[in-house]
C-alpha positions as CSV (number, residue, x, y, z in Angstrom):
1,M,122.6,152.7,103.7
2,E,123.8,150.8,106.6
3,I,123.1,147.0,105.9
4,A,121.4,145.5,109.2
5,T,123.8,143.9,111.3
6,E,122.3,139.3,112.2
7,T,123.5,137.7,114.9
8,S,123.9,133.7,115.4
9,T,121.0,134.2,117.8
10,K,118.8,134.8,115.0
11,A,119.9,133.4,111.6
12,L,118.9,134.8,108.3
13,K,115.8,133.8,106.6
14,G,116.4,132.2,102.8
15,G,117.4,135.3,100.6
16,E,118.1,138.0,103.6
17,Y,121.4,137.4,102.9
18,L,121.0,140.8,100.5
19,V,120.0,143.2,103.3
20,A,121.5,141.6,106.1
21,E,124.9,140.6,107.4
22,S,126.1,137.2,108.7
23,E,128.7,136.8,111.1
24,P,131.8,134.3,110.6
25,K,130.4,131.9,113.8
26,D,127.5,131.8,112.0
27,V,128.9,129.7,109.0
28,F,130.2,126.0,108.6
29,I,133.7,125.7,107.7
30,I,135.0,121.8,107.1
31,G,137.1,121.4,109.9
32,E,134.3,121.9,112.7
33,F,133.5,118.0,111.6
34,T,133.4,116.3,114.9
35,E,135.2,113.3,115.3
36,E,132.0,110.6,114.7
37,Q,131.4,112.3,111.7
38,I,134.8,111.9,109.9
39,M,134.7,107.9,110.9
40,V,131.0,107.9,108.9
41,I,132.6,110.3,105.7
42,D,136.2,108.1,106.3
43,S,134.0,104.7,105.9
44,V,132.1,106.2,102.6
45,E,135.5,107.2,101.4
46,E,137.1,103.9,101.3
47,F,133.9,101.9,100.0
48,I,134.2,104.3,97.0
49,K,138.2,103.6,96.9
50,T,138.5,100.4,97.6
51,R,135.3,98.8,95.6
52,V,133.8,101.5,93.3
53,V,137.4,103.5,91.8
54,P,138.8,99.9,91.4
55,N,136.0,99.0,89.0
56,A,135.0,101.9,87.6
57,K,136.2,101.0,83.7
58,Q,134.0,98.1,83.8
59,I,130.9,99.9,85.6
60,E,131.6,102.6,82.5
61,K,130.7,99.8,80.4
62,M,127.5,99.3,81.5
63,D,127.5,96.7,83.8
64,L,124.4,96.9,86.0
65,E,124.8,93.4,87.5
66,L,128.2,95.2,88.8
67,T,126.3,98.5,89.6
68,K,123.9,96.6,91.6
69,S,125.9,94.2,93.4
70,L,128.2,97.3,94.9
71,L,124.7,99.5,95.6
72,K,123.9,96.0,97.8
73,E,127.2,96.5,99.7
74,A,126.3,100.2,100.1
75,G,123.4,98.8,102.1
76,D,125.0,96.3,104.0
77,L,127.6,98.6,105.1
78,G,124.8,101.3,106.0
79,I,125.9,103.8,103.3
80,I,122.2,103.9,102.0
81,G,120.3,104.6,105.0
82,T,122.4,107.6,106.3
83,A,119.6,110.0,105.8
84,F,117.2,107.3,107.1
85,P,115.6,106.4,110.6
86,E,116.5,103.6,112.3
87,E,113.2,102.3,112.4
88,Y,113.7,101.3,108.2
89,G,117.2,100.2,108.6
90,G,119.3,103.6,108.8
91,S,121.3,105.3,110.9
92,K,119.8,108.8,110.2
93,Q,123.0,111.0,110.3
94,D,122.3,114.8,110.0
95,F,122.6,116.9,107.0
96,L,126.1,118.1,106.9
97,T,127.1,114.9,107.6
98,N,125.0,113.6,104.3
99,M,126.1,116.6,102.0
100,A,129.8,115.6,102.8
101,I,128.8,112.0,102.1
102,T,127.3,113.4,98.3
103,E,130.9,115.0,97.6
104,V,132.8,111.9,98.5
105,M,130.7,109.7,96.5
106,A,131.7,112.2,93.2
107,E,135.0,110.1,93.1
108,G,132.6,107.3,92.1
109,L,132.0,108.8,88.7
110,S,128.7,107.2,87.0
111,F,127.9,105.3,90.1
112,S,127.1,108.4,92.2
113,L,124.7,109.2,90.0
114,S,123.2,105.9,90.1
115,F,123.3,105.8,94.1
116,G,122.5,109.5,94.5
117,A,119.2,108.8,92.5
118,H,118.3,105.5,94.8
119,V,118.8,107.4,97.9
120,G,117.5,110.9,96.5
121,I,114.7,111.7,94.0
122,G,114.2,107.6,94.3
123,M,113.6,107.2,98.4
124,L,113.5,110.2,99.5
125,P,109.6,111.0,98.2
126,I,108.9,107.8,100.4
127,L,110.2,109.0,103.5
128,Y,109.0,112.8,103.3
129,F,105.5,111.7,101.7
130,G,104.3,108.0,102.1
131,T,102.0,107.0,104.6
132,E,103.6,104.7,107.4
133,S,102.6,101.8,105.7
134,Q,103.8,102.7,102.5
135,K,107.3,103.7,104.0
136,S,106.9,100.1,106.7
137,Q,106.7,98.2,102.9
138,Y,109.4,99.8,100.7
139,L,112.1,101.6,102.8
140,P,113.8,98.5,104.5
141,E,114.1,97.0,101.5
142,L,115.4,100.1,99.3
143,V,117.8,101.4,102.1
144,A,119.3,97.3,102.6
145,G,119.8,97.4,98.9
146,T,118.0,94.9,98.1
147,K,115.4,97.0,95.9
148,F,116.1,100.0,94.1
149,A,114.6,103.1,93.3
150,A,114.0,105.5,90.4
151,Y,112.0,109.0,89.7
152,C,109.8,109.4,86.9
153,L,108.8,113.5,86.2
154,T,109.7,114.1,82.5
155,E,108.0,113.6,79.6
156,P,108.9,114.2,75.5
157,S,106.7,117.0,76.1
158,S,107.0,118.4,79.4
159,G,110.8,118.8,80.6
160,S,111.2,121.8,82.3
161,D,107.2,122.5,82.7
162,A,106.6,119.7,84.3
163,L,103.0,120.2,85.4
164,A,102.6,119.7,81.4
165,A,102.9,115.7,82.0
166,K,100.5,113.8,79.9
167,T,101.0,110.8,81.9
168,K,97.3,110.0,82.6
169,A,95.9,107.7,86.0
170,V,91.9,107.2,86.0
171,L,90.2,105.0,88.7
172,S,88.6,102.0,88.0
173,E,85.0,101.3,88.6
174,D,85.8,99.1,91.9
175,G,87.3,101.6,93.1
176,R,90.6,99.7,94.0
177,H,92.8,100.8,91.2
178,Y,94.2,104.1,89.3
179,I,95.1,102.4,85.6
180,L,97.9,104.3,84.8
181,N,98.5,105.3,81.4
182,G,101.8,107.6,79.3
183,Q,105.4,107.7,78.9
184,K,108.5,108.7,80.8
185,M,111.9,109.8,79.3
186,W,115.5,110.5,81.3
187,I,114.7,107.9,84.0
188,T,118.0,107.2,86.0
189,N,118.5,103.5,87.4
190,A,114.8,102.9,85.4
191,G,117.4,99.3,83.7
192,F,117.1,97.8,87.2
193,A,114.8,99.9,89.4
194,D,112.0,97.8,91.1
195,V,110.2,100.6,92.5
196,F,109.5,103.9,90.7
197,I,108.0,107.1,92.0
198,V,105.9,108.5,88.8
199,F,103.7,111.5,88.5
200,A,100.3,112.0,86.3
201,K,97.4,113.4,86.3
202,I,94.4,112.2,87.4
203,D,91.4,112.9,85.0
204,G,93.8,114.5,83.3
205,E,93.8,117.3,85.4
206,K,95.4,116.6,89.3
207,F,98.9,116.1,89.5
208,T,99.5,113.3,91.6
209,G,102.5,111.6,92.9
210,F,102.1,107.7,92.9
211,I,104.2,104.2,94.4
212,V,104.5,102.0,91.4
213,E,106.2,98.7,91.1
214,R,108.8,97.5,88.0
215,A,106.7,93.7,88.4
216,F,103.0,95.6,88.0
217,E,101.6,94.3,84.7
218,G,102.2,97.2,81.8
219,V,105.4,98.4,83.3
220,T,107.4,98.4,79.7
221,L,111.4,100.1,79.8
222,G,112.6,101.1,76.6
223,A,115.9,100.4,75.2
224,E,119.1,102.0,77.1
225,E,119.8,105.9,76.0
226,L,123.3,106.2,74.1
227,K,124.6,109.5,76.4
228,L,127.5,112.0,76.0
229,G,128.6,111.3,79.7
230,M,127.6,109.0,82.9
231,K,127.9,106.2,80.7
232,G,128.0,103.8,83.1
233,S,124.1,104.6,84.7
234,S,121.3,103.3,83.4
235,T,118.9,105.9,81.6
236,R,115.7,104.4,79.6
237,Q,112.3,105.5,78.7
238,V,109.5,103.8,81.3
239,F,105.9,102.9,79.7
240,F,102.9,102.7,81.6
241,E,100.0,101.1,79.7
242,N,96.9,99.9,81.7
243,V,98.8,99.7,84.6
244,K,96.8,99.0,87.9
245,V,98.2,100.7,90.5
246,P,96.6,100.0,93.9
247,V,94.5,103.2,95.2
248,E,97.0,102.9,98.3
249,N,99.9,102.7,96.4
250,L,98.9,106.9,96.0
251,L,101.6,109.0,97.2
252,G,101.0,112.4,99.0
253,E,97.6,114.3,98.4
254,I,95.5,114.2,95.0
255,G,96.3,117.0,93.3
256,K,99.4,117.9,95.1
257,G,102.5,116.2,93.2
258,H,104.5,118.9,92.6
259,K,105.0,119.6,96.6
260,I,106.8,116.1,96.1
261,A,108.3,117.2,92.8
262,F,109.5,120.8,93.9
263,N,110.2,119.8,97.3
264,I,112.8,117.2,96.4
265,L,114.2,118.8,93.5
266,N,115.2,121.9,96.5
267,I,117.3,119.2,98.2
268,G,118.3,117.7,95.0
269,R,119.7,121.2,93.7
270,I,122.2,121.8,96.8
271,K,123.1,117.9,97.0
272,L,124.1,118.4,93.3
273,A,126.4,121.2,94.2
274,A,127.9,119.0,96.9
275,G,128.1,116.5,94.2
276,V,130.3,118.8,91.4
277,L,132.2,120.1,94.2
278,G,134.0,116.7,94.7
279,G,134.1,115.9,91.1
280,A,135.6,120.0,91.0
281,K,138.0,119.1,93.7
282,M,139.5,115.6,91.8
283,A,139.6,117.3,88.3
284,N,141.7,120.2,90.2
285,T,143.9,117.6,91.9
286,H,144.4,115.7,88.8
287,A,145.5,119.0,86.9
288,I,147.9,120.0,89.2
289,R,149.9,116.7,89.8
290,Y,149.6,116.2,85.7
291,A,151.2,120.2,85.6
292,N,153.7,119.1,88.0
293,E,154.5,115.4,86.1
294,R,154.4,117.1,82.2
295,K,157.6,118.6,81.1
296,Q,158.0,120.7,78.0
297,F,160.8,123.0,76.6
298,G,163.0,121.7,79.4
299,K,160.9,122.5,82.6
300,Q,157.5,121.1,84.4
301,I,154.5,123.2,82.9
302,A,153.8,124.0,86.6
303,S,156.2,126.6,86.2
304,F,154.3,128.2,83.5
305,G,152.4,131.6,83.9
306,A,149.3,130.7,82.0
307,I,149.2,127.3,83.7
308,Q,149.4,128.7,87.0
309,H,146.4,130.7,85.9
310,K,145.1,128.1,85.6
311,L,145.0,126.0,88.3
312,A,144.7,129.3,90.6
313,E,141.6,130.2,89.2
314,Q,140.2,126.3,89.6
315,A,140.9,126.3,92.6
316,L,139.8,129.7,93.9
317,R,136.1,129.1,92.4
318,I,135.7,125.4,93.8
319,Y,137.1,127.1,97.1
320,V,133.9,129.8,96.9
321,T,131.5,127.2,96.1
322,E,132.3,125.3,98.3
323,S,132.3,128.1,101.1
324,A,128.3,129.0,100.0
325,M,127.4,125.4,99.7
326,Y,128.4,124.6,103.5
327,R,127.1,128.3,104.5
328,A,123.5,127.0,103.2
329,S,124.0,123.2,104.4
330,R,124.6,124.4,108.0
331,D,121.5,127.0,107.3
332,I,119.0,124.3,106.3
333,D,120.5,122.1,109.0
334,R,119.9,124.1,112.0
335,M,116.1,124.9,110.2
336,E,115.3,121.4,110.0
337,K,116.8,120.9,114.2
338,R,114.6,123.8,114.8
339,L,111.8,122.3,113.3
340,E,111.8,119.3,114.6
341,H,112.2,120.6,118.1
342,E,109.0,122.8,117.8
343,G,107.1,119.2,117.0
344,K,107.7,118.4,112.9
345,S,107.6,115.5,111.6
346,L,110.8,114.5,109.8
347,G,109.8,115.0,106.4
348,E,108.3,118.3,107.1
349,A,111.3,119.6,109.0
350,L,113.6,118.8,106.6
351,L,111.5,120.0,103.6
352,G,110.7,123.4,105.6
353,A,114.1,123.9,105.9
354,A,114.9,123.4,102.3
355,E,112.1,125.2,101.3
356,E,113.2,128.1,103.2
357,Y,116.4,128.4,101.5
358,A,115.0,127.5,97.8
359,I,116.6,130.5,96.7
360,E,120.3,129.6,98.2
361,C,119.8,125.9,96.7
362,A,119.0,127.3,93.0
363,I,121.9,129.5,93.0
364,L,124.1,126.6,94.2
365,K,123.0,124.9,91.8
366,V,123.6,127.2,89.1
367,R,127.2,127.8,90.5
368,G,128.2,124.5,91.5
369,S,127.6,122.7,87.6
370,E,128.9,125.8,86.4
371,C,132.4,125.7,88.4
372,L,132.3,122.1,87.8
373,D,132.0,122.4,83.8
374,F,135.1,125.6,84.2
375,V,136.9,122.7,86.0
376,V,137.1,120.2,83.6
377,D,137.0,122.0,80.6
378,E,140.5,123.8,82.1
379,T,141.9,120.6,83.2
380,L,141.3,118.8,79.9
381,Q,143.0,122.1,78.3
382,I,146.3,121.2,81.0
383,Y,146.6,118.1,80.0
384,G,146.7,119.1,76.2
385,G,146.4,116.0,73.3
386,M,146.9,113.4,76.0
387,G,143.4,115.3,77.6
388,Y,141.6,114.7,74.7
389,S,142.3,110.7,75.0
390,E,140.5,108.5,77.1
391,E,143.6,107.2,78.2
392,A,143.7,110.1,80.7
393,P,141.0,111.3,83.3
394,A,140.2,114.6,81.6
395,A,138.3,113.3,79.1
396,A,135.6,111.9,80.9
397,A,135.0,114.2,83.4
398,Y,134.3,116.7,81.1
399,R,132.0,114.9,79.3
400,D,130.4,113.9,82.4
401,A,130.1,117.2,84.0
402,R,127.7,118.6,81.0
403,I,124.4,117.0,82.2
404,N,124.5,118.9,85.6
405,R,123.8,122.0,84.4
406,I,120.7,120.4,82.5
407,Y,118.9,118.3,85.4
408,E,117.5,119.4,88.8
409,G,115.9,121.9,86.6
410,T,117.8,123.9,83.9
411,N,120.8,126.0,85.1
412,E,118.4,129.0,82.9
413,I,115.6,127.7,84.6
414,N,117.2,128.1,88.4
415,R,118.5,131.5,87.2
416,M,115.0,132.8,86.9
417,L,113.5,131.0,89.6
418,A,116.0,132.8,92.0
419,V,114.4,136.3,91.5
420,D,111.2,135.2,91.4
421,M,111.2,133.6,94.4
422,L,112.9,136.8,95.9
423,L,110.6,139.1,95.1
424,K,107.9,137.2,95.9
425,R,108.6,137.2,99.9
426,S,109.7,140.6,99.6
427,L,105.6,141.1,97.9
428,K,104.4,139.1,101.1
429,G,107.0,140.6,103.4
430,H,109.2,137.9,104.0
431,I,112.3,139.6,104.0
432,D,112.1,143.1,103.9
433,L,113.6,144.7,100.5
434,F,111.2,147.8,100.1
435,T,112.8,149.3,103.1
436,P,117.0,149.2,102.5
437,A,116.1,149.9,98.9
438,M,114.3,153.0,99.6
439,A,117.3,153.6,101.7
440,I,119.8,153.2,98.8
441,Q,117.5,155.7,96.8
442,K,117.7,158.2,99.4
443,E,121.5,157.8,99.5
444,L,121.9,158.2,95.8
445,T,120.3,161.7,96.0
446,S,122.6,163.0,98.6
447,M,126.3,163.5,99.3
448,P,128.6,160.5,99.9
449,A,129.3,159.4,103.5
450,F,132.6,157.9,104.3
451,E,131.4,154.7,105.6
452,T,133.0,152.9,108.6
453,E,134.6,149.7,107.2
454,K,135.6,146.6,109.3
455,D,138.7,145.9,110.9
456,G,141.1,143.7,110.5
457,Y,141.9,140.7,108.0
458,L,139.6,141.2,104.3
459,A,138.3,144.7,105.7
460,K,138.7,145.8,102.2
461,E,136.2,142.8,100.7
462,W,133.8,143.2,103.1
463,K,133.2,146.5,102.2
464,M,133.0,145.7,98.5
465,V,130.2,142.6,99.3
466,R,128.1,145.6,100.9
467,Q,128.9,147.8,97.6
468,M,127.7,144.3,95.8
469,K,124.7,144.7,97.7
470,K,123.5,148.4,97.4
471,A,124.1,148.5,93.4
472,F,121.7,145.2,93.9
473,L,119.4,147.0,95.4
474,A,119.5,150.1,93.5
475,V,118.9,147.7,90.2
476,A,116.5,145.1,91.5
477,G,114.4,147.2,93.0
478,A,114.2,150.4,90.2
479,T,113.6,147.2,87.5
480,A,110.4,146.0,89.2
481,Q,109.1,149.0,90.2
482,N,109.4,150.3,86.6
483,L,108.5,146.8,84.9
484,M,106.5,145.3,87.4
485,Q,104.3,142.1,86.2
486,E,106.5,143.0,82.8
487,L,109.3,141.6,84.5
488,E,108.4,138.2,84.4
489,H,108.6,137.9,80.8
490,E,112.2,139.8,80.5
491,Q,114.4,136.2,81.0
492,E,117.9,138.1,79.9
493,I,116.9,141.1,83.2
494,L,116.2,138.2,85.1
495,M,119.0,135.9,83.9
496,N,121.3,139.6,84.9
497,L,119.7,139.7,88.1
498,S,120.5,136.1,89.5
499,D,124.2,136.3,88.5
500,I,124.3,139.5,90.9
501,M,122.3,137.5,93.7
502,G,124.6,134.9,93.1
503,E,128.4,136.9,93.2
504,I,127.4,137.9,96.5
505,Y,126.5,135.1,98.0
506,L,129.7,133.3,97.1
507,C,131.3,136.3,97.9
508,E,130.1,136.6,101.3
509,S,130.5,133.2,101.8
510,A,133.9,133.1,101.3
511,V,134.9,135.8,103.4
512,L,133.1,134.8,106.3
513,R,134.3,131.2,106.0
514,T,138.2,132.7,105.6
515,L,137.7,135.0,108.5
516,K,136.5,131.9,110.2
517,R,139.0,129.9,109.4
518,I,141.9,132.4,110.3
519,E,140.2,132.1,113.9
520,Y,140.3,128.4,113.8
521,L,143.2,127.9,112.8
522,G,145.4,131.0,112.8
523,V,146.0,133.4,110.3
524,E,150.0,132.2,109.1
525,H,147.5,128.4,108.1
526,C,144.9,130.4,106.2
527,E,147.1,132.5,103.5
528,T,145.7,130.7,100.6
529,S,142.1,131.0,101.4
530,I,143.0,134.8,102.1
531,L,144.5,135.3,98.3
532,M,141.6,133.2,97.2
533,T,139.5,135.3,98.8
534,Q,140.7,138.1,97.3
535,V,141.3,137.4,94.2
536,Y,137.4,136.1,93.7
537,V,135.9,139.0,95.1
538,N,138.2,141.7,93.3
539,D,136.8,139.6,89.9
540,A,133.2,139.3,91.5
541,I,132.7,143.0,91.6
542,E,133.7,143.6,87.9
543,R,131.0,141.2,86.9
544,V,128.3,142.3,89.0
545,G,129.2,145.6,87.2
546,Q,128.3,144.5,83.8
547,H,125.3,142.4,85.1
548,A,123.4,145.5,86.5
549,R,124.9,147.9,83.5
550,A,123.6,145.0,81.1
551,A,120.2,144.8,83.2
552,V,119.6,148.8,83.1
553,A,119.9,149.3,79.8
554,A,117.3,146.9,78.8
555,W,115.1,148.7,79.8
556,A,115.5,152.0,81.4
557,D,116.5,155.8,79.3
558,G,116.8,159.1,80.0
559,D,117.5,160.3,83.9
560,M,116.3,156.9,84.9
561,K,119.1,155.6,83.1
562,R,121.8,158.0,83.8
563,V,121.0,158.1,87.5
564,L,121.3,154.2,87.6
565,L,124.7,154.2,86.0
566,M,126.1,156.3,88.3
567,A,124.6,154.3,91.0
568,I,126.0,151.4,89.8
569,K,129.7,152.8,89.4
570,R,129.5,154.5,92.6
571,Y,129.0,151.1,94.5
572,T,131.1,148.9,91.9
573,K,134.1,151.4,92.4
574,F,137.1,149.5,93.2
575,E,140.9,149.4,93.3
576,P,142.1,146.3,91.0
577,I,144.7,144.4,93.0
578,N,147.7,142.2,91.2
579,T,145.6,139.2,90.7
580,K,148.8,138.1,88.5
581,E,150.7,138.1,91.8
582,L,148.0,136.7,93.9
583,R,147.7,134.0,91.9
584,R,151.1,133.2,91.1
585,K,151.2,132.4,95.3
586,I,148.0,130.7,95.1
587,A,149.2,127.7,92.9
588,D,152.6,128.0,93.8
589,H,150.8,126.5,97.2
590,L,148.4,123.8,94.9
591,I,151.7,123.0,93.1
592,T,153.1,122.0,96.5
593,S,151.2,120.3,98.1
594,N,150.2,118.4,94.6
595,E,146.6,118.4,95.2
596,Y,143.4,120.8,95.9
597,E,144.4,120.9,99.6
598,F,141.2,121.9,101.0
599,R,139.6,118.3,100.4
600,N,140.5,117.5,103.7
601,K,138.5,117.0,106.2
602,N,140.7,119.1,108.8
603,K,141.1,122.1,106.7
């Protein structure tokens, strides 16, 4: 089967990367930021380095007054308002710029969570779903940093199953208020928030959003939670006892609260990917510098092969995940602008764009958070005993990273969600998986054809990505066809399929980014990115084979099993490369640079 080739004149739909190819010109590389964008990003980085980092230890001691004052400074500098229109006090930067800002913010540790919860899940529901009156009333003070926002969705009995919320809203007899009763938990910024986005069921049935002010009578808070990480951020339960919420504070439509919750999560997931990548780059840089400083057996530990393997593996996982994150961000940015051009409002445009690429957002949430977990774990290991001490940065990074696999939807939920969305879009005809899947079945019963390979750099890796797509289509097509409705109950198989989807997206994104970098910077400046792409794709195709075999073995038997295992063998066959030597070359570059070099905006 020949995978169809798309050009930049027709951007791929969400999830369509599995059956079509993009070109290097269609993705975004960091070196494409304009001078204006770099100025905005630099101003945020300057604020973090000069105002937040020097106060990090005090913030980690839960000095909420300090956090509030720094948020106010961020408001004064216009940093809070980069995603908001000028009429509400913002400066409305594009989506790519805001993603880069989210990445830079990661260096602020707990402050980055307080900031992100305020400007993201706290404020965006008002911007995207609020009436003009609501936006005019609340957004200017929130953008200015004189008031702060929080998002109340999770309850003791409803975590991943958000729609099972028990918080209840009943219209008062005079029709002027909704009487709110219930409790929410794990609410970031609860200790100092003035405005809460609260989800409740009207009459116990219609899941709906509300804007609730802290000053409303009947709103009370639990004690600050003692958390594993992110210790400087406020996290409390919020209780509502006969709270009278004016009817004009109903957010969006009655019974449509899920639209607010789920659409905001799409944006939150890809922004989480940006944030964790910022943290991963910082942790990799700490590891590189410590390896250059620390001596054992009369040598810098950076000279040892085992340490070089760790440093290189950290960097290449960051590189490919970042490649995918900026690829999806460019697609969302482009779609948002197109929808605005077609007459959609700001909120409709961004929400529509994020919804289109919800599959990619779910994948990136998973891969980003797991990349960070790997990087901080290896950083602590490189620090050795010092890594276990709070005197070094590794311990805090290790603790802080763990929450990212839980919030914005657990990684398990996001894995299954990615496959579920793909199959539903295929059934609706939004993506044509059927035609290429049938072509794969036909190909498997015919003599193997000698495919023409792309010429030039990473030609082998291009072919491997194509083969991974064929393996996925063969396994996913047969699995869906044979299990049908039962597939939704086979969570292990869904996670196998999702991991294959993730590997394909990351591999292809890395190949595209590296080829564009070669064109942009010249091959002489891209040796390390070429090596990182080669090593990752080499290892990924083997993982794809493992996931594919596990998925097939979970349900197939007899001739069906034999045919599918032969297909997997055929499409994941590869000639291993000397990854030991390539990792050593990657590590040499990192050790010489004394940092994760690709964190710079001109790289």
